[in-house]
VEXDREN-2710 file (C-alpha; in Angstrom, 1 decimal):
% VEXDREN-2710
k/r/px/py/pz
1/UNK/0.0/0.0/0.0
2/UNK/1.4/3.4/-1.0
3/UNK/1.3/6.2/1.4
4/UNK/1.6/10.0/0.8
5/UNK/4.3/11.5/3.0
6/UNK/4.8/15.1/3.9
7/UNK/7.9/15.8/6.0
8/UNK/8.6/19.3/7.3
9/UNK/11.6/20.6/9.2
10/UNK/13.2/24.0/9.8
11/UNK/16.6/24.8/8.5
12/UNK/19.0/23.0/10.9
13/UNK/22.5/23.8/12.1
14/UNK/23.9/21.1/14.4
15/UNK/27.3/20.6/16.0
16/UNK/29.7/21.6/18.6
17/UNK/29.8/25.5/18.9
18/UNK/27.0/25.8/16.3
19/UNK/25.7/28.7/18.4
20/UNK/28.4/30.8/16.8
21/UNK/26.3/30.8/13.6
22/UNK/23.4/32.7/15.1
23/UNK/24.6/36.2/14.0
24/UNK/24.9/35.2/10.4
25/UNK/21.6/33.4/10.5
26/UNK/19.9/36.5/11.8
27/UNK/21.4/38.4/8.9
28/UNK/20.3/35.7/6.4
29/UNK/16.7/36.3/7.6
30/UNK/17.2/40.0/6.8
31/UNK/17.2/40.8/10.5
32/UNK/18.6/44.1/11.7
33/UNK/17.1/44.2/15.2
34/UNK/16.6/40.9/17.0
35/UNK/15.2/40.0/20.4
36/UNK/16.5/37.1/22.4
37/UNK/13.9/35.5/24.7
38/UNK/15.7/33.5/27.4
39/UNK/15.6/32.6/31.1
40/UNK/17.7/33.5/34.2
41/UNK/19.5/30.2/34.4
42/UNK/20.5/30.4/30.7
43/UNK/21.8/33.9/31.2
44/UNK/23.9/32.6/34.2
45/UNK/25.3/29.6/32.2
46/UNK/27.2/31.7/29.7
47/UNK/25.1/30.6/26.7
48/UNK/23.6/34.1/26.3
49/UNK/27.1/35.6/26.1
50/UNK/27.9/33.3/23.1
51/UNK/24.8/34.5/21.3
52/UNK/25.5/38.2/22.1
53/UNK/29.1/37.8/20.8
54/UNK/28.0/36.1/17.6
55/UNK/25.5/39.0/17.0
56/UNK/28.1/41.6/17.6
57/UNK/30.5/39.9/15.2
58/UNK/27.8/39.9/12.6
59/UNK/26.9/43.6/13.2
60/UNK/23.3/42.7/14.5
61/UNK/21.5/44.9/17.0
62/UNK/20.4/42.5/19.8
63/UNK/18.2/43.0/22.9
64/UNK/17.4/40.5/25.6
65/UNK/14.1/39.6/27.3
66/UNK/14.7/37.4/30.4
67/UNK/11.6/35.4/31.3
68/UNK/10.5/34.8/34.9
69/UNK/7.9/32.2/35.7
70/UNK/6.5/30.4/38.8
71/UNK/5.2/27.2/37.1
72/UNK/7.1/24.4/35.1
73/UNK/5.1/25.2/32.0
74/UNK/4.7/28.9/30.9
75/UNK/1.4/30.6/31.4
76/UNK/-0.5/32.0/28.5
77/UNK/0.2/35.6/29.6
78/UNK/3.9/35.3/29.2
79/UNK/3.7/35.0/25.4
80/UNK/1.3/37.9/25.3
81/UNK/3.7/40.1/27.3
82/UNK/6.6/39.2/25.1
83/UNK/4.6/39.9/21.9
84/UNK/3.9/43.4/23.1
85/UNK/7.6/43.9/23.9
86/UNK/8.4/42.8/20.4
87/UNK/5.9/45.2/18.7
88/UNK/6.9/48.1/20.9
89/UNK/10.6/47.5/20.3
90/UNK/10.2/47.2/16.6
91/UNK/12.1/43.9/16.4
92/UNK/12.2/41.9/13.2
93/UNK/13.6/38.5/14.3
94/UNK/12.9/36.5/17.5
95/UNK/15.5/34.2/18.9
96/UNK/14.5/31.6/21.6
97/UNK/17.4/30.5/23.8
98/UNK/16.7/28.0/26.5
99/UNK/14.6/24.9/27.4
100/UNK/11.4/23.9/25.7
101/UNK/9.2/26.3/27.7
102/UNK/11.4/29.3/26.7
103/UNK/11.3/28.2/23.0
104/UNK/7.5/27.8/23.2
105/UNK/7.1/31.4/24.5
106/UNK/9.4/32.7/21.8
107/UNK/7.5/30.9/19.0
108/UNK/4.0/32.0/20.3
109/UNK/5.0/35.6/21.0
110/UNK/6.3/35.8/17.4
111/UNK/2.9/34.5/16.2
112/UNK/0.9/36.9/18.3
113/UNK/2.6/39.8/16.5
114/UNK/0.6/38.9/13.3
115/UNK/-2.4/37.1/14.8
116/UNK/-5.0/38.9/16.9
117/UNK/-6.2/37.9/20.3
118/UNK/-4.6/35.9/23.2
119/UNK/-2.8/32.6/23.4
120/UNK/-5.8/30.6/24.6
121/UNK/-7.7/31.6/21.5
122/UNK/-5.3/29.3/19.6
123/UNK/-5.4/26.2/21.7
124/UNK/-5.9/23.2/19.4
125/UNK/-4.7/22.3/15.9
126/UNK/-4.3/24.7/13.0
127/UNK/-5.8/27.9/14.5
128/UNK/-2.7/30.1/14.0
129/UNK/-3.2/31.3/10.4
130/UNK/-0.5/33.9/9.9
131/UNK/3.3/33.3/10.1
132/UNK/4.9/35.5/12.7
133/UNK/8.2/37.2/12.6
134/UNK/11.2/35.0/11.6
135/UNK/12.3/32.8/14.4
136/UNK/15.6/31.1/15.4
137/UNK/15.4/28.5/18.2
138/UNK/18.5/27.5/20.2
139/UNK/17.8/24.8/22.8
140/UNK/20.0/24.5/25.9
141/UNK/18.5/21.1/26.9
142/UNK/18.2/17.9/25.0
143/UNK/15.4/18.0/24.8
144/UNK/11.9/18.9/24.1
145/UNK/12.3/19.1/20.4
146/UNK/10.6/22.5/20.4
147/UNK/13.3/23.9/18.1
148/UNK/12.0/21.8/15.2
149/UNK/8.2/21.6/16.0
150/UNK/5.0/23.4/15.3
151/UNK/3.9/23.1/18.9
152/UNK/3.9/25.3/21.9
153/UNK/2.6/24.1/25.3
154/UNK/1.2/26.5/28.0
155/UNK/-0.5/26.2/31.3
156/UNK/-4.1/27.4/31.0
157/UNK/-4.5/28.9/34.5
158/UNK/-8.3/29.3/34.1
159/UNK/-8.7/25.5/34.0
160/UNK/-5.3/24.5/35.6
161/UNK/-4.6/22.2/32.6
162/UNK/-1.7/22.2/30.1
163/UNK/-2.8/23.0/26.6
164/UNK/-1.1/23.0/23.2
165/UNK/-1.1/25.4/20.3
166/UNK/-0.3/23.4/17.2
167/UNK/0.1/25.1/13.8
168/UNK/2.5/25.0/10.9
169/UNK/2.7/28.8/11.3
170/UNK/4.7/28.2/14.6
171/UNK/7.4/26.2/12.9
172/UNK/10.7/28.0/13.4
173/UNK/12.7/29.2/10.5
174/UNK/16.1/28.0/11.9
175/UNK/17.1/25.6/14.6
176/UNK/20.6/25.8/16.0
177/UNK/21.5/22.8/18.1
178/UNK/24.8/23.1/20.0
179/UNK/25.5/20.1/22.3
180/UNK/28.0/22.4/24.2
181/UNK/25.0/24.4/25.5
182/UNK/23.6/21.4/27.4
183/UNK/26.7/20.8/29.5
184/UNK/25.5/23.1/32.2
185/UNK/22.1/21.4/32.5
186/UNK/21.5/20.1/36.0
187/UNK/21.4/16.3/36.4
188/UNK/17.6/16.2/36.9
189/UNK/17.1/18.3/33.8
190/UNK/19.4/16.0/31.8
191/UNK/17.4/12.9/32.7
192/UNK/13.9/14.4/32.4
193/UNK/14.5/16.2/29.1
194/UNK/16.4/13.3/27.7
195/UNK/13.6/10.9/28.5
196/UNK/11.1/13.4/26.9
197/UNK/13.3/13.2/23.8
198/UNK/13.3/9.4/23.9
199/UNK/9.5/9.3/24.1
200/UNK/9.1/11.8/21.2
201/UNK/10.7/9.0/19.2
202/UNK/9.1/5.9/20.8
203/UNK/5.5/7.1/21.2
204/UNK/5.0/8.1/17.5
205/UNK/6.5/4.8/16.5
206/UNK/3.6/2.9/18.2
207/UNK/0.9/5.4/17.1
208/UNK/-1.1/5.8/13.9
209/UNK/0.7/8.5/12.0
210/UNK/4.0/6.8/11.3
211/UNK/5.7/6.6/7.9
212/UNK/9.0/5.0/6.8
213/UNK/10.9/8.3/7.3
214/UNK/9.7/8.8/10.9
215/UNK/10.1/5.1/11.7
216/UNK/13.8/5.2/10.7
217/UNK/14.5/8.3/12.7
218/UNK/12.5/7.0/15.7
219/UNK/14.4/3.8/16.0
220/UNK/17.7/5.4/15.5
221/UNK/16.9/8.1/18.1
222/UNK/15.7/5.5/20.6
223/UNK/19.0/3.6/20.1
224/UNK/21.2/6.7/20.5
225/UNK/19.4/8.1/23.6
226/UNK/19.1/4.7/25.3
227/UNK/22.9/4.3/24.9
228/UNK/24.1/7.7/25.8
229/UNK/21.6/9.3/28.2
230/UNK/22.9/7.4/31.3
231/UNK/26.5/8.5/30.5
232/UNK/25.5/12.2/30.1
233/UNK/23.5/12.0/33.3
234/UNK/26.4/10.3/35.2
235/UNK/29.1/12.6/33.9
236/UNK/27.8/16.0/32.7
237/UNK/31.1/16.8/31.1
238/UNK/31.3/13.8/28.9
239/UNK/31.1/15.7/25.6
240/UNK/30.6/12.6/23.4
241/UNK/27.5/11.7/25.4
242/UNK/26.2/15.2/25.3
243/UNK/26.8/15.3/21.5
244/UNK/24.9/12.0/20.9
245/UNK/22.0/12.9/23.3
246/UNK/21.5/16.2/21.5
247/UNK/21.6/14.4/18.1
248/UNK/19.1/11.9/19.3
249/UNK/16.9/14.7/20.6
250/UNK/17.0/16.6/17.4
251/UNK/16.0/13.4/15.5
252/UNK/13.1/12.7/17.8
253/UNK/11.9/16.3/17.5
254/UNK/11.6/15.7/13.8
255/UNK/9.6/12.6/14.4
256/UNK/7.4/14.5/16.8
257/UNK/6.8/17.2/14.3
258/UNK/5.9/14.9/11.5
259/UNK/4.2/11.9/13.2
260/UNK/3.0/13.4/16.6
261/UNK/2.7/12.0/20.1
262/UNK/-0.4/10.3/21.4
263/UNK/-1.6/8.5/24.5
264/UNK/1.2/9.2/27.0
265/UNK/1.2/12.9/26.3
266/UNK/-2.6/13.2/26.3
267/UNK/-2.8/11.6/29.8
268/UNK/0.2/13.6/31.1
269/UNK/-1.5/17.0/30.5
270/UNK/-4.1/16.7/33.4
271/UNK/-1.3/15.5/35.8
272/UNK/1.1/18.2/34.8
273/UNK/-1.5/20.9/35.0
274/UNK/-2.9/19.9/38.4
275/UNK/0.3/18.9/40.2
276/UNK/2.7/21.2/38.3
277/UNK/5.0/18.2/37.6
278/UNK/7.7/18.9/35.1
279/UNK/6.9/17.6/31.6
280/UNK/9.4/14.7/31.6
281/UNK/8.3/13.5/35.0
282/UNK/4.6/13.6/34.1
283/UNK/5.4/11.4/31.2
284/UNK/7.7/8.9/32.9
285/UNK/5.1/8.0/35.6
286/UNK/2.5/7.1/32.9
287/UNK/4.7/5.4/30.2
288/UNK/4.5/1.8/31.4
289/UNK/0.7/1.8/32.0
290/UNK/0.0/3.5/28.6
291/UNK/2.3/1.2/26.6
292/UNK/0.7/-1.9/28.3
293/UNK/-2.7/-0.5/27.2
294/UNK/-1.7/-0.6/23.5
295/UNK/0.3/-3.8/23.6
296/UNK/-2.5/-5.8/22.0
297/UNK/-2.2/-3.9/18.7
298/UNK/1.4/-2.6/18.8
299/UNK/3.2/-5.5/20.5
300/UNK/5.5/-6.1/17.5
301/UNK/6.5/-2.5/17.4
302/UNK/7.2/-2.5/21.2
303/UNK/9.5/-5.4/20.5
304/UNK/11.3/-3.4/17.9
305/UNK/11.8/-0.6/20.4
306/UNK/13.3/-3.2/22.8
307/UNK/15.7/-4.3/20.1
308/UNK/16.7/-0.6/19.4
309/UNK/17.4/-0.3/23.2
310/UNK/19.9/-3.1/22.9
311/UNK/17.7/-5.9/24.3
312/UNK/18.1/-9.5/23.0
313/UNK/14.6/-10.4/21.7
314/UNK/15.7/-13.1/19.3
315/UNK/13.5/-16.2/19.4
316/UNK/10.9/-14.6/21.7
317/UNK/7.2/-14.6/21.1
318/UNK/5.6/-11.2/20.8
319/UNK/4.1/-11.5/24.2
320/UNK/7.5/-12.3/25.7
321/UNK/9.1/-9.5/23.7
322/UNK/6.6/-7.0/25.0
323/UNK/7.5/-7.9/28.6
324/UNK/11.2/-7.5/27.8
325/UNK/10.4/-4.1/26.3
326/UNK/8.4/-2.9/29.3
327/UNK/11.1/-4.1/31.7
328/UNK/13.8/-2.3/29.6
329/UNK/11.8/0.9/29.6
330/UNK/11.3/0.8/33.4
331/UNK/15.0/0.0/33.9
332/UNK/16.0/2.8/31.5
333/UNK/14.0/5.4/33.5
334/UNK/15.1/4.2/36.9
335/UNK/18.8/4.2/35.8
336/UNK/18.6/8.0/35.6
337/UNK/16.5/8.3/38.7
338/UNK/13.2/9.0/37.0
339/UNK/10.0/7.9/38.7
340/UNK/7.8/5.2/37.0
341/UNK/4.6/5.5/39.0
342/UNK/2.3/8.2/40.3
343/UNK/2.9/7.3/43.9
344/UNK/6.6/7.9/43.5
345/UNK/5.9/11.6/42.9
346/UNK/3.6/11.8/45.9
347/UNK/0.3/11.4/44.0
348/UNK/-1.6/9.0/46.2
349/UNK/-5.1/10.4/46.2
350/UNK/-7.1/8.4/43.6
351/UNK/-10.2/10.5/43.8
352/UNK/-9.2/12.6/40.8
353/UNK/-9.0/9.6/38.4
354/UNK/-12.4/10.0/36.8
355/UNK/-11.8/13.8/36.3
356/UNK/-8.4/13.2/34.7
357/UNK/-9.9/10.5/32.5
358/UNK/-12.4/13.0/31.1
359/UNK/-9.7/15.6/30.6
360/UNK/-7.4/13.1/29.0
361/UNK/-10.2/11.7/26.7
362/UNK/-10.9/15.3/25.5
363/UNK/-7.3/15.6/24.1
364/UNK/-8.7/14.5/20.8
365/UNK/-5.8/15.9/18.8
366/UNK/-3.5/13.5/20.5
367/UNK/-5.8/10.5/21.0
368/UNK/-6.7/10.6/17.4
369/UNK/-3.3/9.0/16.8
370/UNK/-3.7/6.4/19.4
371/UNK/-3.5/2.7/18.3
372/UNK/-6.4/1.8/20.5
373/UNK/-9.9/3.4/20.6
374/UNK/-10.2/4.3/24.3
375/UNK/-13.3/5.1/26.3
376/UNK/-13.2/7.3/29.4
377/UNK/-13.4/4.2/31.5
378/UNK/-10.4/2.7/29.6
379/UNK/-8.4/5.8/30.4
380/UNK/-9.4/5.7/34.0
381/UNK/-8.1/2.1/34.2
382/UNK/-4.8/3.3/32.8
383/UNK/-4.5/6.0/35.4
384/UNK/-5.2/3.4/38.2
385/UNK/-2.6/1.1/36.8
386/UNK/-0.1/4.0/36.8
387/UNK/-0.3/4.3/40.6
388/UNK/1.8/1.1/41.0
389/UNK/5.4/0.8/39.9
390/UNK/6.3/-2.0/37.6
391/UNK/8.4/-4.8/39.2
392/UNK/11.3/-5.7/36.9
393/UNK/14.7/-7.4/37.0
394/UNK/17.8/-5.3/36.3
END
């Protein structure tokens, strides 16, 4: 059966010290006055100095907007405040420098300069119609993949739930991925963001929207991150590990942008919004329960993931291979001190399960890609399963 494939990606610059190219890239976008949107930890790390030096060398006028926020995910108001700053300052290029949340604010603030209204007006797929100012995204973590995606995630404070803006108009013009910028990432950020990147490859691989291009990238990304994340977590200064985790993250971001995530991300939104758990953590505590729920239809693909992780699945039945895969995933997460159950992050009250199930079921953009047609009751059962950690052999 032939399948039409559309594969979209920004212009990408990857490599050690790639950040030095930002000044020339701003000029290539005909930028004369650029705004860098960043955060306080990034400013302190020295990454901002590299961007400023590159801009000076290229003769580009650069200003800096340092974001402050009190929640793991940015609130909708932040993008609106930055958009006003951009318009008032007459900037012509927006540079995002930081983790995924910073990049999401930068992308959305650019879009709001050419689209009326507020951020929450654009929750859902395809609602942002006009391309904003040219954008350059420079991640300092590996990674959310935001530098190569059309998505931006925000906390909707009115409903205390994380929501996504998803539109091709948000796709950055340029992604500059420099593994050297991730060296200063704290250990817990390395593990949580690295797992997020791993899942951006693995989850689309077992969802509906796959194609041969995203499949190849997904398995290679799973293999690279599985092999190198533990090293980068154990020794932050191991540059080879940092290089490969950044490369795997970039590849998984391309998978995410072209095939999309599904069940795990849909069910993570209510947890992340209510308990303000960081994105990677809200995913890790749900992964095993979610993948168990789709094993009946995606068992063979779960076995392929296990093989990409380095597991020996030769001669095993699909059922046996699925068990190996789930054990491997649990061990992978625990090896970098990530929790694998809701109780491990202090969520013991089960009274919210039915409410989360309704909220999760309403994430139709994501669940439309799920390999299993789930009812609200099915989703509630997955949440209940996620309270208990999987027992596995190392």
